[in-house]
C-alpha positions in Angstrom: 98.6 176.0 186.5 101.4 177.9 184.6 100.7 180.2 181.5 102.2 177.7 179.1 100.2 174.8 180.5 97.0 176.8 180.4 97.6 177.6 176.5 98.1 173.9 175.9 95.0 173.0 177.6 93.1 175.8 175.8 94.3 174.8 172.5 93.5 171.0 173.1 90.1 170.1 171.0 87.1 169.0 172.9 87.6 165.4 171.4 91.1 165.1 173.0 90.4 166.8 176.1 87.5 164.2 176.6 89.9 161.3 176.3 91.1 161.0 180.0 89.8 157.9 181.5 88.5 156.1 178.3 88.9 152.6 178.2 91.2 151.2 175.4 90.1 147.7 174.5 93.2 147.0 172.4 93.8 146.0 168.6 92.1 142.7 168.8 88.7 144.4 169.3 89.1 145.9 165.9 90.2 142.7 164.2 86.9 140.6 163.3 86.7 139.6 159.7 83.5 141.8 159.4 85.5 144.8 160.7 89.1 145.7 160.1 90.9 142.3 160.2 90.4 140.6 156.7 93.7 139.6 154.7 92.4 141.3 151.5 90.8 144.7 150.9 87.0 144.7 150.0 86.1 148.2 148.8 84.3 150.3 147.7 83.0 151.3 151.3 85.4 150.1 153.9 88.5 148.4 153.1 88.4 145.9 156.2 92.0 145.2 155.9 93.2 148.0 157.9 95.1 145.9 160.7 97.1 144.3 157.9 98.3 147.7 156.7 99.3 148.7 160.2 101.0 145.5 160.7 103.0 145.6 157.5 106.7 145.1 158.2 107.9 146.1 154.8 106.9 149.8 154.8 106.5 153.0 156.9 102.7 152.0 157.3 103.8 149.4 159.8 105.8 151.5 161.9 103.5 152.1 164.7 102.7 148.4 165.2 106.6 148.1 165.5 106.8 150.9 168.1 107.0 148.8 171.3 108.9 145.8 169.6 111.8 148.2 169.0 112.2 148.9 172.6 113.1 145.2 173.3 116.0 145.8 170.6 119.8 146.4 171.5 119.6 149.9 170.6 116.9 150.8 172.8 118.0 149.1 175.7 121.6 150.8 175.3 119.6 154.2 175.3 117.6 153.1 178.4 120.9 152.1 180.4 122.6 155.2 179.7 119.6 157.0 181.2 119.1 154.5 184.1 115.6 153.5 183.0 115.8 149.7 183.3 114.3 147.9 180.8 113.2 150.2 177.7 109.9 148.1 177.3 108.8 148.9 180.8 109.8 152.5 181.0 107.2 155.3 181.4 109.6 157.6 179.4 109.3 155.3 176.5 106.0 153.9 176.6 104.3 157.3 176.3 105.1 157.2 172.7 106.2 153.8 171.9 102.9 152.2 172.9 99.2 152.9 173.6 99.6 153.7 177.2 96.2 154.6 178.6 95.0 154.6 182.2 92.2 152.3 181.6 92.6 149.1 179.8 90.0 146.5 178.3 90.3 142.8 178.5 91.9 142.4 175.3 94.4 145.4 175.5 98.1 144.3 174.9 100.9 146.9 175.5 102.8 145.0 172.8 100.4 146.1 170.2 102.6 149.3 170.3 100.9 152.2 168.7 97.6 150.6 168.4 94.2 151.7 166.9 93.1 153.6 169.9 96.4 155.6 170.3 95.0 157.7 167.5 91.3 156.9 167.3 90.7 157.3 170.9 89.6 155.0 173.5 87.0 152.8 172.3 85.2 151.5 175.5 82.1 153.8 174.6 81.9 153.6 170.9 83.4 150.4 169.8 79.9 148.8 169.3 78.0 151.8 168.2 80.5 152.9 165.4 79.1 150.1 163.2 75.7 150.1 164.2 73.0 151.3 161.6 71.8 154.8 161.9 74.5 156.1 164.2 76.1 159.2 163.1 79.9 159.9 163.2 79.2 162.8 165.4 77.7 160.4 167.8 80.8 158.4 168.0 82.9 161.5 168.3 80.7 162.4 171.2 81.6 159.0 172.9 85.3 159.6 172.4 86.2 158.8 168.8 88.7 161.3 167.8 87.7 162.8 164.4 90.9 162.6 162.5 89.5 164.1 159.4 89.7 167.2 161.1 93.5 168.5 160.5 93.5 170.3 163.7 92.4 167.2 165.7 94.7 164.9 163.8 97.7 167.2 164.3 97.1 167.4 168.1 97.3 163.7 168.2 100.2 163.2 166.2 102.4 166.1 167.7 102.1 164.4 171.2 104.7 162.1 170.1 106.0 163.4 166.8 106.9 166.5 168.6 106.2 166.6 172.2 103.3 166.6 174.6 102.2 167.3 178.3 101.7 163.5 178.9 104.1 161.2 180.8 106.9 160.1 178.3 105.8 162.2 175.5 109.0 164.6 175.2 112.1 163.7 173.9 114.7 165.9 176.0 118.1 166.8 174.6 119.3 164.3 177.4 117.3 161.5 175.8 118.9 162.4 172.2 122.4 162.7 173.8 121.8 159.0 174.8 121.1 157.9 171.3 117.5 158.5 170.6 117.1 159.8 166.9 115.9 163.5 166.2 112.1 163.8 166.1 110.7 165.2 162.9 107.3 165.8 161.6 105.2 166.9 158.8 101.4 166.2 159.1 100.4 165.4 155.5 103.4 163.5 154.4 103.4 161.3 157.7 99.6 160.8 157.3 100.1 159.7 153.7 102.6 157.0 154.9 100.3 155.7 157.5 97.1 155.7 155.2 95.0 152.7 155.5 91.7 153.9 154.3 90.0 155.0 151.0 88.6 158.3 150.2 85.4 157.3 148.5 81.8 158.3 148.5 81.2 156.5 151.6 84.0 158.4 153.6 82.7 161.6 152.2 79.2 160.9 153.1 80.4 160.6 156.8 83.3 162.8 157.2 85.1 165.7 155.5 88.0 165.4 153.1 90.3 168.1 153.7 93.0 168.9 151.2 96.6 167.9 151.4 97.6 171.6 151.4 95.0 172.3 154.3 96.5 169.2 156.2 100.2 170.6 155.6 99.6 174.1 156.4 97.6 173.4 159.7 100.2 170.9 160.6 102.6 173.5 160.4 101.0 176.0 162.4 100.2 173.7 165.1 103.6 172.1 165.2 105.0 175.8 166.0 102.3 176.5 168.6 103.1 173.2 170.2 106.8 173.9 170.2 106.5 177.3 171.6 104.0 176.3 174.1 106.0 173.6 175.7 109.3 175.9 175.5 107.2 178.3 177.7 106.7 175.5 180.2 109.4 175.6 182.8 109.2 171.6 183.1 110.0 171.3 179.5 111.7 174.5 178.5 114.7 174.5 180.9 117.1 171.9 181.9 118.9 173.3 185.1 120.7 176.2 184.4 120.5 175.8 180.7 117.8 175.9 178.2 116.3 172.6 177.2 118.4 172.3 173.8 115.7 170.2 172.0 114.0 173.2 171.0 117.1 174.5 169.3 118.7 173.8 166.0 121.2 171.0 166.6 123.5 171.6 163.9 124.3 175.2 165.1 126.3 173.3 167.8 126.9 170.0 166.5 129.7 171.2 163.8 132.9 170.3 163.1 135.7 172.1 165.5 139.1 172.7 164.2 142.1 174.9 165.6 143.4 175.0 161.8 143.8 178.6 161.3 142.8 177.9 157.5 139.6 176.5 158.4 136.4 178.7 157.8 133.1 178.5 159.5 130.4 176.3 157.9 127.6 178.4 159.6 125.6 180.5 157.1 123.7 183.7 158.7 119.9 183.4 158.6 118.3 186.8 157.9 114.9 185.6 159.6 116.8 185.0 162.9 118.3 188.4 164.0 120.7 186.9 166.8 124.2 187.6 167.8 126.8 185.0 166.3 127.5 182.2 168.7 123.9 182.2 170.0 122.1 178.9 169.7 119.2 179.5 167.2 115.7 178.2 168.0 114.7 175.6 165.3 112.7 177.6 162.7 111.6 175.1 160.3 107.9 175.5 160.9 108.3 179.3 160.9 109.8 179.3 157.6 106.9 177.1 156.0 104.4 179.3 157.9 105.9 182.3 156.4 105.6 181.1 152.9 101.8 180.1 153.5 100.6 182.9 155.5 101.7 185.4 152.5 99.2 183.6 150.3 96.6 182.3 152.4 96.3 184.5 155.5 97.9 187.9 154.2 96.1 190.1 156.9 98.0 187.9 159.7 101.3 187.6 157.9 102.8 190.8 159.0 102.1 190.3 162.6 103.4 186.7 162.4 106.8 187.8 160.8 107.0 190.6 163.4 106.5 188.0 166.3 109.0 185.6 164.6 111.7 188.3 164.8 110.8 189.5 168.2 110.9 186.1 169.5 114.5 185.4 168.1 115.8 188.9 169.5 114.0 187.9 173.1 116.0 184.6 173.2 119.3 186.7 173.4 118.0 188.5 176.3 116.7 186.5 179.3 114.1 183.5 179.8 111.2 185.6 181.2 111.2 187.8 178.0 111.6 184.9 175.7 108.8 183.1 177.3 106.6 186.1 176.8 107.7 186.4 173.0 107.0 182.5 172.7 103.4 183.1 173.8 102.8 186.1 171.4 104.2 184.0 168.7 102.2 180.7 169.7 99.1 183.2 169.5 100.0 183.9 165.8 100.5 180.5 165.0 97.3 179.4 166.4 95.4 182.3 164.5 97.2 180.9 161.3 96.1 177.4 162.4 92.5 178.5 162.5 92.7 180.4 159.4 94.1 177.6 157.4 91.4 175.1 158.8 88.7 177.2 157.5 90.3 177.9 154.3 90.1 175.9 150.8 93.3 176.5 148.8 92.7 177.0 145.0 95.0 175.9 142.4 96.5 179.4 142.1 97.1 179.6 145.8 98.7 176.3 146.0 101.2 177.1 143.3 101.8 180.4 145.0 102.6 178.9 148.4 104.9 176.5 146.6 106.5 179.3 144.5 107.1 181.2 148.2 108.8 178.1 149.6 111.2 178.0 146.8 111.6 181.8 146.2 114.9 183.3 146.7 113.8 185.3 149.8 113.0 181.8 151.7 115.9 180.3 150.3 118.2 182.7 152.2 116.6 181.3 155.5 117.6 177.6 154.4 120.9 177.9 156.5 120.2 174.7 158.6 119.4 171.1 158.1 116.0 171.0 159.7 114.5 173.9 157.7 115.6 172.4 154.7 114.5 169.1 155.2 111.0 170.5 156.0 111.1 172.6 152.8 111.6 169.7 150.5 108.9 167.8 152.1 106.7 170.8 151.7 107.6 170.9 148.0 106.7 167.2 147.5 103.3 167.7 149.6 102.2 170.5 147.6 103.3 169.1 144.3 101.5 165.7 144.9 98.4 167.7 145.9 98.3 169.6 142.6 98.8 166.2 140.5 96.2 164.2 142.7 93.6 167.0 142.4 94.3 167.1 138.4 95.6 170.8 138.4 99.0 170.0 137.2 99.8 167.3 134.6 101.6 164.4 136.0 104.3 164.4 133.2 105.1 168.1 134.1 105.5 167.3 137.7 107.7 164.3 137.2 110.0 166.8 135.2 110.8 168.4 138.7 111.8 164.9 140.3 115.2 164.9 139.5 115.7 168.3 141.3 113.6 167.5 144.2 115.6 164.0 144.5 118.8 166.0 144.7 117.3 168.2 147.2 116.4 165.0 149.3 119.9 163.9 149.0 121.1 167.1 150.1 119.5 166.6 153.4 119.8 162.9 153.6 122.8 163.3 156.0 122.5 166.0 158.7 126.2 166.0 159.2 127.0 166.2 155.8 124.4 169.1 155.1 125.6 171.9 152.6 123.3 175.0 152.3 124.8 176.0 149.0 124.1 172.6 147.4 120.5 172.7 148.6 120.0 176.2 147.5 121.2 175.3 144.1 118.5 172.6 143.9 115.8 174.8 145.3 116.6 177.5 142.6 116.1 175.1 139.9 112.8 173.8 141.2 111.9 177.3 141.6 112.5 177.8 137.7 110.3 174.8 137.0 107.3 175.8 139.4 107.0 179.2 137.8 106.7 177.3 134.4 103.9 175.3 135.8 101.9 178.4 136.0 
């Protein structure tokens, strides 16, 4: 076992490690009218209409149910044809993320369900009947294979397998796959969780499970995303493509820029002070590093200096050789893992959340928003942190709405990757920064 694979295994929560061989019974097994298959929500305890939300064709909440179906459409088939995969809906390279693709399948399992309930909640073969039985604790079901998604670390580990990359078959979108037409993979744990939300956080939920704040989910997600990225990069099966590095890990638009022989043309690239690399070197995608830098300074100040040092050392190592870069990646992954553990055990106060938000939009951080990916991650963070403050009653909704025009302008600045302009984005961030300071 390679060091990188060992790191990935060691970082896997026990609830996920126990999933191998668990029988997946299929969405139909959850769809009874007394369970999760009703047409109308019946609160206050359990909604009972979760499958309807999962199937919603009109919103992002139905994206998981559509995941297999999109493989039958012309775009997916064109990608599969370019890659020589045959039919996309049958290709393991696609099914690893576009469907629940377990080793063991129950009688009602259908691959066409796409990313079904058990893709996230875990194979239900052992806990399907017990999870609604009287007197059975949530921890009992977790012991039988239910994944505790209320735990930000467990949730991130599940989501990142597809929304960033995993060690399983078909769970890594390579540069080759993207060059064939697959969209760029992006992720932010709290925002994506909100888009997929199909449950109510009432007294019943709180009595059975913990309810982490949106800030904690965001911070843990950032840490585990970076750890996952670096761990996969260190694995030769993923980090190398022939004589070249696997370009999936690098910032796309450092290379995908307009090229011209016109002597009047000026380079559109902007130097990033957080990445001490020679001009012309492909920079590693540092979107999560920038966000973690902001969070660490506030919520884990004792860990922040080592993290910043390891970030710079990793970028420097990338300009030397792969062996040196892999060692530096391991050091930085360790820092990210430590931050993830610190954030998971930390309750963010109002002042801390405002401070993290202020860090994200500070002038020092803004200097690092030189590329589309980091800027997109920043505006998602602004939205996440501000929404938490409003939902927690810590910032007046009307005052938060006053920031909306500049947040929308920041979103527009990252709407088109090919039209991204750092100066425009930084101007929006600067205005947001002034408004954030006023919230204090």
